[in-house]
Biopython code that builds the backbone (N, CA, C, O; Angstrom):
import numpy as np
from Bio.PDB.StructureBuilder import StructureBuilder

atoms = [
    (1, "MET", "N", (1.341, -23.031, 23.096)),
    (1, "MET", "CA", (0.479, -21.583, 22.799)),
    (1, "MET", "C", (1.301, -21.133, 21.036)),
    (1, "MET", "O", (2.433, -21.135, 20.554)),
    (2, "ASN", "N", (-0.367, -20.733, 20.509)),
    (2, "ASN", "CA", (0.249, -20.653, 18.974)),
    (2, "ASN", "C", (1.348, -19.011, 18.666)),
    (2, "ASN", "O", (1.800, -18.051, 19.291)),
    (3, "PRO", "N", (1.319, -19.461, 17.586)),
    (3, "PRO", "CA", (2.430, -18.082, 17.089)),
    (3, "PRO", "C", (1.640, -17.105, 16.735)),
    (3, "PRO", "O", (0.675, -17.433, 16.044)),
    (4, "PRO", "N", (1.763, -15.968, 17.010)),
    (4, "PRO", "CA", (1.125, -14.452, 16.565)),
    (4, "PRO", "C", (0.796, -14.480, 14.941)),
    (4, "PRO", "O", (1.426, -14.996, 14.018)),
    (5, "THR", "N", (-0.259, -13.835, 14.953)),
    (5, "THR", "CA", (-1.108, -13.978, 13.075)),
    (5, "THR", "C", (-0.395, -12.938, 12.788)),
    (5, "THR", "O", (0.210, -12.157, 13.522)),
    (6, "ALA", "N", (-0.542, -12.999, 11.379)),
    (6, "ALA", "CA", (0.037, -11.566, 10.298)),
    (6, "ALA", "C", (-0.549, -10.461, 11.199)),
    (6, "ALA", "O", (0.115, -9.769, 11.971)),
    (7, "GLN", "N", (-1.850, -10.387, 11.004)),
    (7, "GLN", "CA", (-2.686, -9.423, 11.636)),
    (7, "GLN", "C", (-2.219, -9.387, 13.058)),
    (7, "GLN", "O", (-2.341, -8.180, 13.269)),
    (8, "GLU", "N", (-1.791, -9.867, 14.116)),
    (8, "GLU", "CA", (-1.818, -9.703, 15.340)),
    (8, "GLU", "C", (0.039, -9.286, 15.547)),
    (8, "GLU", "O", (0.681, -9.304, 16.597)),
    (9, "LEU", "N", (0.449, -8.990, 14.362)),
    (9, "LEU", "CA", (1.608, -8.477, 14.423)),
    (9, "LEU", "C", (1.758, -7.055, 13.708)),
    (9, "LEU", "O", (2.119, -5.998, 14.225)),
    (10, "LEU", "N", (1.409, -7.290, 12.465)),
    (10, "LEU", "CA", (0.909, -5.826, 11.502)),
    (10, "LEU", "C", (0.241, -4.843, 12.530)),
    (10, "LEU", "O", (0.485, -3.644, 12.390)),
    (11, "ASP", "N", (-0.708, -5.315, 13.710)),
    (11, "ASP", "CA", (-0.983, -4.658, 14.956)),
    (11, "ASP", "C", (0.086, -4.056, 16.001)),
    (11, "ASP", "O", (-0.080, -3.546, 17.110)),
    (12, "GLN", "N", (0.690, -4.184, 15.603)),
    (12, "GLN", "CA", (2.466, -3.942, 16.587)),
    (12, "GLN", "C", (2.514, -3.221, 16.533)),
    (12, "GLN", "O", (2.400, -2.469, 17.502)),
    (13, "CYS", "N", (2.859, -2.604, 14.580)),
    (13, "CYS", "CA", (3.971, -2.105, 13.961)),
    (13, "CYS", "C", (3.517, -0.389, 14.098)),
    (13, "CYS", "O", (4.365, 0.504, 14.088)),
    (14, "PRO", "N", (2.142, -0.155, 14.214)),
    (14, "PRO", "CA", (1.750, 1.612, 14.013)),
    (14, "PRO", "C", (2.538, 1.543, 15.744)),
    (14, "PRO", "O", (3.486, 2.286, 16.002)),
    (15, "GLN", "N", (2.233, 1.011, 16.310)),
    (15, "GLN", "CA", (2.870, 1.237, 17.883)),
    (15, "GLN", "C", (4.336, 1.307, 18.362)),
    (15, "GLN", "O", (4.749, 2.010, 19.285)),
    (16, "TYR", "N", (5.130, 0.382, 17.512)),
    (16, "TYR", "CA", (6.858, 0.641, 17.642)),
    (16, "TYR", "C", (6.667, 2.174, 16.932)),
    (16, "TYR", "O", (6.966, 3.150, 17.620)),
    (17, "LEU", "N", (6.248, 2.342, 15.773)),
    (17, "LEU", "CA", (6.467, 3.662, 14.502)),
    (17, "LEU", "C", (5.706, 4.619, 16.044)),
    (17, "LEU", "O", (6.583, 4.825, 16.883)),
    (18, "LYS", "N", (5.048, 4.876, 16.239)),
    (18, "LYS", "CA", (4.437, 5.859, 16.706)),
    (18, "LYS", "C", (5.426, 6.106, 18.710)),
    (18, "LYS", "O", (5.213, 7.064, 19.453)),
    (19, "GLU", "N", (6.240, 5.113, 18.969)),
    (19, "GLU", "CA", (7.217, 5.153, 19.888)),
    (19, "GLU", "C", (8.633, 5.549, 19.483)),
    (19, "GLU", "O", (9.631, 5.658, 20.196)),
    (20, "GLY", "N", (8.442, 5.798, 17.749)),
    (20, "GLY", "CA", (9.822, 6.123, 17.133)),
    (20, "GLY", "C", (10.795, 4.844, 16.759)),
    (20, "GLY", "O", (11.823, 5.020, 16.105)),
    (21, "ASN", "N", (10.459, 3.768, 17.146)),
    (21, "ASN", "CA", (10.949, 2.843, 17.264)),
    (21, "ASN", "C", (10.901, 1.766, 15.768)),
    (21, "ASN", "O", (10.281, 0.755, 15.440)),
    (22, "THR", "N", (11.947, 2.670, 15.142)),
    (22, "THR", "CA", (11.853, 2.663, 13.113)),
    (22, "THR", "C", (12.685, 1.223, 13.452)),
    (22, "THR", "O", (12.350, 0.363, 12.638)),
    (23, "GLU", "N", (13.426, 0.856, 14.184)),
    (23, "GLU", "CA", (14.569, -0.831, 13.849)),
    (23, "GLU", "C", (13.741, -1.827, 14.327)),
    (23, "GLU", "O", (13.891, -2.953, 13.853)),
    (24, "GLU", "N", (12.528, -1.561, 15.538)),
    (24, "GLU", "CA", (11.854, -2.799, 15.481)),
    (24, "GLU", "C", (10.812, -2.643, 15.040)),
    (24, "GLU", "O", (9.796, -3.203, 15.451)),
    (25, "ALA", "N", (10.844, -2.233, 14.563)),
    (25, "ALA", "CA", (9.353, -2.283, 13.532)),
    (25, "ALA", "C", (9.532, -2.643, 12.026)),
    (25, "ALA", "O", (8.702, -3.160, 11.278)),
    (26, "ILE", "N", (10.628, -2.305, 11.792)),
    (26, "ILE", "CA", (11.923, -2.991, 10.420)),
    (26, "ILE", "C", (11.090, -4.512, 10.532)),
    (26, "ILE", "O", (10.097, -5.081, 10.078)),
    (27, "LYS", "N", (12.593, -4.798, 11.761)),
    (27, "LYS", "CA", (12.350, -5.845, 11.749)),
    (27, "LYS", "C", (10.694, -7.122, 12.295)),
    (27, "LYS", "O", (10.478, -8.334, 12.267)),
    (28, "LEU", "N", (10.075, -6.105, 12.640)),
    (28, "LEU", "CA", (8.788, -6.737, 12.829)),
    (28, "LEU", "C", (8.240, -7.208, 11.439)),
    (28, "LEU", "O", (7.969, -8.381, 11.183)),
    (29, "LEU", "N", (8.079, -5.926, 10.380)),
    (29, "LEU", "CA", (7.578, -6.079, 9.186)),
    (29, "LEU", "C", (8.574, -7.222, 8.325)),
    (29, "LEU", "O", (8.092, -7.924, 7.436)),
    (30, "GLN", "N", (10.012, -7.295, 8.724)),
    (30, "GLN", "CA", (10.269, -8.467, 7.935)),
    (30, "GLN", "C", (10.197, -9.864, 8.558)),
    (30, "GLN", "O", (10.572, -10.850, 7.924)),
    (31, "GLU", "N", (9.687, -9.948, 9.874)),
    (31, "GLU", "CA", (8.946, -11.159, 9.868)),
    (31, "GLU", "C", (7.555, -11.128, 9.327)),
    (31, "GLU", "O", (6.917, -12.180, 9.315)),
    (32, "ILE", "N", (6.922, -9.813, 8.792)),
    (32, "ILE", "CA", (5.708, -10.355, 8.500)),
    (32, "ILE", "C", (5.853, -10.726, 7.180)),
    (32, "ILE", "O", (5.295, -11.757, 6.803)),
    (33, "GLN", "N", (6.450, -10.122, 6.478)),
    (33, "GLN", "CA", (7.065, -10.513, 4.775)),
    (33, "GLN", "C", (7.028, -12.206, 4.513)),
    (33, "GLN", "O", (6.859, -12.863, 3.486)),
    (34, "SER", "N", (7.239, -12.543, 5.756)),
    (34, "SER", "CA", (7.046, -14.451, 4.950)),
    (34, "SER", "C", (5.805, -14.662, 5.236)),
    (34, "SER", "O", (5.482, -15.803, 4.902)),
    (35, "LEU", "N", (5.024, -14.114, 5.671)),
    (35, "LEU", "CA", (3.769, -14.442, 6.587)),
    (35, "LEU", "C", (2.356, -14.806, 5.061)),
    (35, "LEU", "O", (2.643, -14.634, 3.876)),
    (36, "PRO", "N", (1.673, -15.047, 5.297)),
    (36, "PRO", "CA", (0.667, -15.195, 4.468)),
    (36, "PRO", "C", (-0.657, -13.837, 4.556)),
    (36, "PRO", "O", (-1.617, -13.673, 5.309)),
    (37, "LEU", "N", (-0.181, -13.154, 3.540)),
    (37, "LEU", "CA", (-1.550, -11.692, 3.423)),
    (37, "LEU", "C", (-2.156, -11.640, 2.645)),
    (37, "LEU", "O", (-1.966, -11.975, 1.476)),
    (38, "THR", "N", (-3.567, -10.929, 3.449)),
    (38, "THR", "CA", (-4.661, -10.564, 2.336)),
    (38, "THR", "C", (-4.067, -9.103, 1.773)),
    (38, "THR", "O", (-3.080, -8.445, 2.102)),
    (39, "THR", "N", (-4.978, -8.920, 0.906)),
    (39, "THR", "CA", (-4.767, -7.752, 0.046)),
    (39, "THR", "C", (-4.395, -6.259, 0.683)),
    (39, "THR", "O", (-3.620, -5.338, 0.426)),
    (40, "ARG", "N", (-5.535, -6.613, 1.783)),
    (40, "ARG", "CA", (-5.497, -5.459, 2.772)),
    (40, "ARG", "C", (-4.555, -5.366, 3.716)),
    (40, "ARG", "O", (-4.091, -4.265, 4.012)),
    (41, "GLN", "N", (-4.142, -6.517, 4.322)),
    (41, "GLN", "CA", (-2.916, -6.521, 5.445)),
    (41, "GLN", "C", (-1.490, -6.306, 3.868)),
    (41, "GLN", "O", (-0.448, -5.775, 4.253)),
    (42, "GLN", "N", (-1.501, -6.420, 3.423)),
    (42, "GLN", "CA", (-0.285, -6.136, 2.604)),
    (42, "GLN", "C", (-0.149, -4.549, 2.298)),
    (42, "GLN", "O", (0.956, -4.009, 2.261)),
    (43, "ALA", "N", (-1.332, -3.861, 2.085)),
    (43, "ALA", "CA", (-1.450, -2.504, 1.989)),
    (43, "ALA", "C", (-0.971, -1.642, 3.207)),
    (43, "ALA", "O", (-0.265, -0.634, 3.187)),
    (44, "ILE", "N", (-1.618, -2.392, 4.435)),
    (44, "ILE", "CA", (-1.130, -2.028, 5.522)),
    (44, "ILE", "C", (0.389, -2.370, 5.743)),
    (44, "ILE", "O", (1.065, -1.499, 6.290)),
    (45, "PHE", "N", (0.861, -3.288, 5.456)),
    (45, "PHE", "CA", (2.481, -3.949, 5.060)),
    (45, "PHE", "C", (3.545, -3.006, 4.392)),
    (45, "PHE", "O", (4.734, -2.762, 4.596)),
    (46, "TRP", "N", (2.599, -2.590, 3.515)),
    (46, "TRP", "CA", (3.549, -1.647, 2.664)),
    (46, "TRP", "C", (3.380, 0.125, 3.269)),
    (46, "TRP", "O", (4.063, 1.015, 2.761)),
    (47, "PHE", "N", (2.598, 0.342, 4.148)),
    (47, "PHE", "CA", (1.980, 1.814, 4.607)),
    (47, "PHE", "C", (3.433, 1.756, 5.632)),
    (47, "PHE", "O", (4.389, 2.532, 5.625)),
    (48, "CYS", "N", (3.217, 0.669, 6.397)),
    (48, "CYS", "CA", (4.293, 0.856, 7.710)),
    (48, "CYS", "C", (5.526, 1.015, 6.990)),
    (48, "CYS", "O", (5.834, 2.204, 6.897)),
    (49, "TYR", "N", (6.156, 0.399, 6.569)),
    (49, "TYR", "CA", (7.270, 0.176, 5.335)),
    (49, "TYR", "C", (7.554, 2.120, 5.251)),
    (49, "TYR", "O", (8.552, 2.797, 5.498)),
    (50, "GLY", "N", (6.517, 2.395, 4.908)),
    (50, "GLY", "CA", (6.589, 3.774, 4.618)),
    (50, "GLY", "C", (7.051, 4.854, 5.064)),
    (50, "GLY", "O", (7.742, 5.745, 4.569)),
    (51, "ILE", "N", (6.298, 4.571, 6.702)),
    (51, "ILE", "CA", (6.452, 5.605, 7.706)),
    (51, "ILE", "C", (7.727, 5.105, 7.877)),
    (51, "ILE", "O", (8.529, 6.040, 7.858)),
    (52, "ALA", "N", (8.551, 3.457, 8.122)),
    (52, "ALA", "CA", (9.793, 3.247, 8.624)),
    (52, "ALA", "C", (10.785, 3.985, 7.538)),
    (52, "ALA", "O", (11.821, 4.394, 8.062)),
    (53, "TYR", "N", (10.677, 4.220, 6.216)),
    (53, "TYR", "CA", (11.541, 4.709, 5.536)),
    (53, "TYR", "C", (11.137, 6.245, 5.554)),
    (53, "TYR", "O", (12.232, 6.720, 5.252)),
    (54, "ARG", "N", (10.614, 6.924, 5.649)),
    (54, "ARG", "CA", (9.802, 8.326, 6.503)),
    (54, "ARG", "C", (10.331, 8.834, 7.441)),
    (54, "ARG", "O", (10.484, 10.056, 7.435)),
    (55, "ASP", "N", (10.852, 7.912, 8.730)),
    (55, "ASP", "CA", (11.504, 8.147, 9.631)),
    (55, "ASP", "C", (12.916, 8.125, 9.580)),
    (55, "ASP", "O", (13.767, 8.736, 10.226)),
    (56, "LYS", "N", (12.990, 7.195, 8.570)),
    (56, "LYS", "CA", (14.660, 6.736, 8.372)),
    (56, "LYS", "C", (15.591, 8.052, 7.249)),
    (56, "LYS", "O", (16.750, 8.017, 6.834)),
    (57, "LYS", "N", (14.386, 9.216, 7.019)),
    (57, "LYS", "CA", (14.728, 9.798, 5.911)),
    (57, "LYS", "C", (15.053, 9.584, 4.660)),
    (57, "LYS", "O", (15.730, 10.257, 3.882)),
    (58, "ASP", "N", (14.376, 8.346, 4.511)),
    (58, "ASP", "CA", (14.737, 7.838, 2.948)),
    (58, "ASP", "C", (13.552, 7.904, 2.054)),
    (58, "ASP", "O", (12.754, 7.018, 1.750)),
    (59, "TYR", "N", (13.619, 9.195, 1.688)),
    (59, "TYR", "CA", (12.165, 9.311, 0.975)),
    (59, "TYR", "C", (11.618, 8.911, -0.569)),
    (59, "TYR", "O", (10.580, 9.078, -1.209)),
    (60, "ASP", "N", (13.170, 8.174, -0.826)),
    (60, "ASP", "CA", (12.130, 8.017, -2.027)),
    (60, "ASP", "C", (11.735, 5.939, -2.001)),
    (60, "ASP", "O", (11.130, 5.478, -2.970)),
    (61, "LYS", "N", (12.107, 5.110, -0.991)),
    (61, "LYS", "CA", (11.661, 4.165, -0.731)),
    (61, "LYS", "C", (10.488, 4.423, 0.056)),
    (61, "LYS", "O", (9.643, 3.539, 0.200)),
    (62, "ALA", "N", (10.347, 5.707, 0.648)),
    (62, "ALA", "CA", (9.082, 5.871, 1.512)),
    (62, "ALA", "C", (7.741, 5.940, 0.274)),
    (62, "ALA", "O", (6.654, 5.367, 0.208)),
    (63, "ILE", "N", (8.347, 6.797, -0.492)),
    (63, "ILE", "CA", (7.522, 6.925, -1.774)),
    (63, "ILE", "C", (6.801, 5.342, -2.273)),
    (63, "ILE", "O", (5.687, 4.931, -1.948)),
    (64, "GLU", "N", (7.871, 4.608, -3.193)),
    (64, "GLU", "CA", (7.478, 3.708, -3.347)),
    (64, "GLU", "C", (7.169, 2.398, -2.121)),
    (64, "GLU", "O", (6.682, 1.322, -2.469)),
    (65, "ALA", "N", (7.391, 2.583, -1.252)),
    (65, "ALA", "CA", (6.061, 2.022, -0.400)),
    (65, "ALA", "C", (5.003, 2.288, -0.244)),
    (65, "ALA", "O", (4.102, 1.450, -0.225)),
    (66, "TYR", "N", (4.798, 3.825, -0.057)),
    (66, "TYR", "CA", (3.413, 4.120, -0.292)),
    (66, "TYR", "C", (2.540, 3.864, -1.695)),
    (66, "TYR", "O", (1.351, 3.544, -1.729)),
    (67, "GLN", "N", (3.352, 4.065, -2.761)),
    (67, "GLN", "CA", (2.591, 4.024, -4.430)),
    (67, "GLN", "C", (2.039, 2.000, -3.877)),
    (67, "GLN", "O", (0.891, 1.570, -3.989)),
    (68, "GLU", "N", (2.869, 1.437, -3.505)),
    (68, "GLU", "CA", (2.763, -0.252, -3.557)),
    (68, "GLU", "C", (1.737, -0.172, -2.719)),
    (68, "GLU", "O", (0.796, -0.856, -3.121)),
    (69, "ALA", "N", (1.431, 0.640, -1.251)),
    (69, "ALA", "CA", (-0.147, 0.598, -0.696)),
    (69, "ALA", "C", (-0.906, 0.701, -1.866)),
    (69, "ALA", "O", (-1.285, -0.147, -2.674)),
    (70, "ILE", "N", (-1.094, 2.262, -1.771)),
    (70, "ILE", "CA", (-2.466, 2.211, -2.973)),
    (70, "ILE", "C", (-2.339, 1.843, -4.284)),
    (70, "ILE", "O", (-3.029, 2.423, -5.123)),
    (71, "ARG", "N", (-1.449, 0.835, -4.661)),
    (71, "ARG", "CA", (-1.540, -0.126, -6.235)),
    (71, "ARG", "C", (-2.587, -0.974, -5.664)),
    (71, "ARG", "O", (-3.520, -1.405, -6.342)),
    (72, "LEU", "N", (-2.366, -1.317, -3.878)),
    (72, "LEU", "CA", (-3.342, -3.176, -3.248)),
    (72, "LEU", "C", (-4.282, -2.280, -2.878)),
    (72, "LEU", "O", (-5.328, -2.908, -2.718)),
    (73, "GLN", "N", (-4.472, -0.904, -2.617)),
    (73, "GLN", "CA", (-5.896, -0.158, -2.141)),
    (73, "GLN", "C", (-6.223, 1.276, -2.822)),
    (73, "GLN", "O", (-5.761, 2.398, -2.617)),
    (74, "PRO", "N", (-7.062, 0.859, -3.583)),
    (74, "PRO", "CA", (-6.979, 2.493, -4.225)),
    (74, "PRO", "C", (-7.543, 3.730, -3.328)),
    (74, "PRO", "O", (-7.339, 4.926, -3.540)),
    (75, "ASP", "N", (-8.121, 3.288, -2.525)),
    (75, "ASP", "CA", (-8.972, 3.976, -1.719)),
    (75, "ASP", "C", (-8.157, 4.341, -0.363)),
    (75, "ASP", "O", (-8.875, 4.913, 0.458)),
    (76, "TYR", "N", (-7.115, 4.182, -0.040)),
    (76, "TYR", "CA", (-5.917, 3.961, 1.072)),
    (76, "TYR", "C", (-5.961, 5.247, 1.364)),
    (76, "TYR", "O", (-4.934, 5.646, 0.815)),
    (77, "ALA", "N", (-6.489, 6.230, 1.891)),
    (77, "ALA", "CA", (-6.686, 7.852, 2.169)),
    (77, "ALA", "C", (-5.292, 8.268, 2.419)),
    (77, "ALA", "O", (-4.723, 9.125, 1.743)),
    (78, "ALA", "N", (-4.658, 7.518, 3.597)),
    (78, "ALA", "CA", (-3.770, 7.663, 4.586)),
    (78, "ALA", "C", (-2.497, 7.561, 3.962)),
    (78, "ALA", "O", (-1.702, 8.428, 4.323)),
    (79, "ALA", "N", (-2.007, 6.580, 2.964)),
    (79, "ALA", "CA", (-1.240, 6.137, 1.909)),
    (79, "ALA", "C", (-1.098, 7.128, 0.882)),
    (79, "ALA", "O", (-0.024, 7.238, 0.290)),
    (80, "TYR", "N", (-2.223, 7.968, 0.577)),
    (80, "TYR", "CA", (-2.406, 9.142, -0.200)),
    (80, "TYR", "C", (-1.462, 10.749, -0.189)),
    (80, "TYR", "O", (-0.867, 11.494, -0.968)),
    (81, "TYR", "N", (-1.887, 10.608, 1.521)),
    (81, "TYR", "CA", (-1.456, 11.778, 2.013)),
    (81, "TYR", "C", (-0.281, 11.835, 2.659)),
    (81, "TYR", "O", (0.107, 12.838, 3.258)),
    (82, "ASN", "N", (0.579, 10.369, 2.544)),
    (82, "ASN", "CA", (1.773, 10.390, 3.561)),
    (82, "ASN", "C", (2.422, 10.078, 2.180)),
    (82, "ASN", "O", (3.629, 9.931, 2.374)),
    (83, "LEU", "N", (2.103, 9.913, 0.826)),
    (83, "LEU", "CA", (2.885, 9.807, -0.187)),
    (83, "LEU", "C", (3.013, 11.303, -0.220)),
    (83, "LEU", "O", (4.157, 11.754, -0.157)),
    (84, "GLY", "N", (1.972, 12.162, -0.313)),
    (84, "GLY", "CA", (2.531, 13.792, -0.115)),
    (84, "GLY", "C", (3.124, 14.151, 0.027)),
    (84, "GLY", "O", (3.851, 14.714, -0.791)),
    (85, "VAL", "N", (3.274, 14.077, 1.405)),
    (85, "VAL", "CA", (3.902, 14.391, 2.166)),
    (85, "VAL", "C", (5.039, 13.751, 1.980)),
    (85, "VAL", "O", (5.903, 14.608, 2.163)),
    (86, "ALA", "N", (5.745, 12.364, 1.625)),
    (86, "ALA", "CA", (7.209, 12.138, 1.739)),
    (86, "ALA", "C", (7.639, 12.786, 0.120)),
    (86, "ALA", "O", (8.572, 12.395, -0.582)),
    (87, "TYR", "N", (6.972, 13.523, -0.093)),
    (87, "TYR", "CA", (7.272, 14.141, -1.986)),
    (87, "TYR", "C", (7.756, 15.410, -1.355)),
    (87, "TYR", "O", (8.933, 15.761, -1.433)),
    (88, "TYR", "N", (6.888, 16.049, -0.768)),
    (88, "TYR", "CA", (7.515, 17.199, -0.067)),
    (88, "TYR", "C", (8.661, 17.349, 0.639)),
    (88, "TYR", "O", (9.619, 18.122, 0.649)),
    (89, "ASN", "N", (8.152, 16.029, 1.450)),
    (89, "ASN", "CA", (9.770, 16.211, 2.132)),
    (89, "ASN", "C", (10.851, 15.986, 1.518)),
    (89, "ASN", "O", (11.778, 16.720, 1.861)),
    (90, "LYS", "N", (11.185, 14.850, 0.330)),
    (90, "LYS", "CA", (12.136, 14.693, -0.615)),
    (90, "LYS", "C", (12.444, 15.791, -0.666)),
    (90, "LYS", "O", (13.342, 16.232, 0.052)),
    (91, "GLU", "N", (11.426, 16.925, -1.993)),
    (91, "GLU", "CA", (11.823, 17.796, -2.362)),
    (91, "GLU", "C", (12.296, 19.107, -1.371)),
    (91, "GLU", "O", (13.024, 20.007, -1.789)),
    (92, "THR", "N", (11.741, 19.050, 0.033)),
    (92, "THR", "CA", (12.887, 19.672, 1.075)),
    (92, "THR", "C", (13.871, 19.311, 1.376)),
    (92, "THR", "O", (14.497, 20.281, 1.802)),
    (93, "ALA", "N", (14.414, 18.489, 1.420)),
    (93, "ALA", "CA", (15.545, 17.532, 1.566)),
    (93, "ALA", "C", (16.781, 18.136, 0.432)),
    (93, "ALA", "O", (17.870, 18.522, 0.856)),
    (94, "TYR", "N", (16.498, 18.148, -0.763)),
    (94, "TYR", "CA", (16.754, 18.635, -1.958)),
    (94, "TYR", "C", (17.380, 20.056, -1.632)),
    (94, "TYR", "O", (18.578, 20.332, -1.569)),
    (95, "ILE", "N", (16.391, 20.818, -1.457)),
    (95, "ILE", "CA", (16.473, 22.708, -1.332)),
    (95, "ILE", "C", (17.483, 22.806, -0.182)),
    (95, "ILE", "O", (18.548, 23.419, -0.261)),
    (96, "GLN", "N", (17.019, 22.105, 0.950)),
    (96, "GLN", "CA", (18.427, 22.273, 2.165)),
    (96, "GLN", "C", (19.691, 22.140, 1.606)),
    (96, "GLN", "O", (20.551, 23.019, 1.560)),
    (97, "SER", "N", (19.808, 20.433, 0.970)),
    (97, "SER", "CA", (21.094, 20.367, 0.703)),
    (97, "SER", "C", (21.855, 21.160, -0.441)),
    (97, "SER", "O", (23.017, 21.559, -0.358)),
    (98, "ALA", "N", (20.949, 21.331, -1.594)),
    (98, "ALA", "CA", (21.535, 22.439, -2.340)),
    (98, "ALA", "C", (21.851, 24.050, -1.398)),
    (98, "ALA", "O", (22.909, 24.631, -1.645)),
    (99, "SER", "N", (21.191, 24.467, -0.692)),
    (99, "SER", "CA", (21.229, 25.611, -0.063)),
    (99, "SER", "C", (22.885, 25.083, 0.648)),
    (99, "SER", "O", (23.934, 25.725, 0.588)),
    (100, "LEU", "N", (22.727, 24.141, 1.098)),
    (100, "LEU", "CA", (23.636, 24.254, 2.227)),
    (100, "LEU", "C", (25.030, 23.940, 1.146)),
    (100, "LEU", "O", (26.026, 24.435, 1.676)),
    (101, "THR", "N", (25.361, 23.304, -0.127)),
    (101, "THR", "CA", (26.001, 23.205, -0.575)),
    (101, "THR", "C", (26.516, 24.540, -0.911)),
    (101, "THR", "O", (27.521, 24.941, -0.323)),
    (102, "GLU", "N", (25.933, 25.274, -1.800)),
    (102, "GLU", "CA", (26.315, 26.599, -2.202)),
    (102, "GLU", "C", (26.606, 27.913, -0.724)),
    (102, "GLU", "O", (27.458, 28.800, -0.783)),
    (103, "ALA", "N", (25.871, 27.737, 0.199)),
    (103, "ALA", "CA", (26.658, 28.005, 1.414)),
    (103, "ALA", "C", (27.857, 27.765, 1.487)),
    (103, "ALA", "O", (28.597, 28.704, 1.193)),
    (104, "LYS", "N", (28.410, 26.636, 1.839)),
    (104, "LYS", "CA", (29.791, 26.161, 1.800)),
    (104, "LYS", "C", (30.285, 26.723, 1.099)),
    (104, "LYS", "O", (31.343, 27.218, 1.487)),
    (105, "LYS", "N", (29.853, 27.005, -0.349)),
    (105, "LYS", "CA", (30.868, 27.182, -1.628)),
    (105, "LYS", "C", (31.050, 28.790, -1.454)),
    (105, "LYS", "O", (32.155, 29.192, -1.817)),
    (106, "ASN", "N", (30.378, 29.527, -1.086)),
    (106, "ASN", "CA", (30.441, 30.945, -0.529)),
    (106, "ASN", "C", (31.210, 31.262, 0.734)),
    (106, "ASN", "O", (31.713, 32.372, 0.908)),
    (107, "ALA", "N", (31.273, 30.552, 1.368)),
    (107, "ALA", "CA", (32.272, 29.952, 2.358)),
    (107, "ALA", "C", (33.361, 30.053, 2.331)),
    (107, "ALA", "O", (34.049, 30.838, 2.983)),
    (108, "ARG", "N", (33.805, 29.015, 1.320)),
    (108, "ARG", "CA", (35.317, 28.848, 0.962)),
    (108, "ARG", "C", (35.436, 29.903, -0.031)),
    (108, "ARG", "O", (36.562, 29.870, -0.528)),
    (109, "GLN", "N", (34.666, 30.878, -0.536)),
    (109, "GLN", "CA", (34.626, 31.913, -1.036)),
    (109, "GLN", "C", (35.644, 33.230, -0.752)),
    (109, "GLN", "O", (36.600, 33.728, -1.346)),
    (110, "ALA", "N", (34.902, 33.513, 0.491)),
    (110, "ALA", "CA", (35.097, 34.419, 1.902)),
    (110, "ALA", "C", (36.482, 33.742, 2.174)),
    (110, "ALA", "O", (37.513, 34.272, 1.761)),
    (111, "ALA", "N", (36.492, 32.880, 2.686)),
    (111, "ALA", "CA", (37.789, 32.240, 3.135)),
    (111, "ALA", "C", (38.934, 32.525, 2.295)),
    (111, "ALA", "O", (40.099, 32.639, 2.675)),
    (112, "ARG", "N", (38.604, 32.601, 1.426)),
    (112, "ARG", "CA", (40.087, 32.808, -0.061)),
    (112, "ARG", "C", (40.427, 33.954, 0.124)),
    (112, "ARG", "O", (41.612, 34.201, 0.346)),
    (113, "ARG", "N", (39.389, 35.041, 0.075)),
    (113, "ARG", "CA", (39.603, 36.173, 0.003)),
    (113, "ARG", "C", (40.265, 36.891, 0.833)),
    (113, "ARG", "O", (41.336, 37.473, 0.661)),
    (114, "ASP", "N", (39.327, 36.815, 2.115)),
    (114, "ASP", "CA", (40.122, 37.079, 3.407)),
    (114, "ASP", "C", (40.004, 36.181, 4.576)),
    (114, "ASP", "O", (39.084, 35.471, 4.982)),
    (115, "PRO", "N", (41.562, 36.488, 5.124)),
    (115, "PRO", "CA", (41.834, 34.952, 5.762)),
    (115, "PRO", "C", (40.652, 35.053, 6.731)),
    (115, "PRO", "O", (39.888, 34.089, 6.780)),
    (116, "ASP", "N", (40.346, 36.481, 7.767)),
    (116, "ASP", "CA", (39.749, 36.993, 8.688)),
    (116, "ASP", "C", (38.469, 35.949, 8.504)),
    (116, "ASP", "O", (37.758, 36.086, 9.500)),
    (117, "PHE", "N", (38.005, 35.122, 7.754)),
    (117, "PHE", "CA", (36.728, 34.863, 7.619)),
    (117, "PHE", "C", (36.789, 33.023, 8.334)),
    (117, "PHE", "O", (37.949, 32.644, 8.173)),
    (118, "PRO", "N", (36.366, 32.458, 8.672)),
    (118, "PRO", "CA", (36.261, 30.971, 8.933)),
    (118, "PRO", "C", (36.118, 30.090, 7.719)),
    (118, "PRO", "O", (35.252, 30.016, 6.848)),
    (119, "LYS", "N", (37.185, 29.481, 7.930)),
    (119, "LYS", "CA", (36.829, 28.008, 6.471)),
    (119, "LYS", "C", (35.948, 27.011, 6.786)),
    (119, "LYS", "O", (35.837, 26.531, 7.914)),
    (120, "PRO", "N", (35.532, 26.797, 6.152)),
    (120, "PRO", "CA", (33.837, 25.957, 6.799)),
    (120, "PRO", "C", (34.439, 24.364, 6.300)),
    (120, "PRO", "O", (33.746, 23.361, 6.471)),
]
sb = StructureBuilder()
sb.init_structure("model")
sb.init_model(0)
sb.init_chain("A")
sb.init_seg("    ")
for serial, (resi, resn, name, xyz) in enumerate(atoms, 1):
    if name == "N":
        sb.init_residue(resn, " ", resi, " ")
    sb.init_atom(name, np.array(xyz, "f"), 0.0, 1.0, " ", f" {name:<3s}", serial, name[0])
structure = sb.get_structure()
């Protein structure tokens, strides 16, 4: 029996990602990385990596992966869409982080001023 082709492996990746099995998808992508790929397959490869990074909330790497997919296939509409979502998620995560930092700072100020307030 012949080993699976790059295309057969690439076809498995979306299913792993859809099931939330990001680690299996990444292992599969690492296996695919050593195989010869067409330009279209490379674009799909990077698109899948983008989704995996997004699922891990590593938005900077997701953005880089989507950009690479677009560089390889400039008409890749889904990559453009996901790139926009990754930028949005990155900004939202930053704002939430900044808000959380500010909330903790103010909670500490309240606890210093009045011992009845819980400490963060």
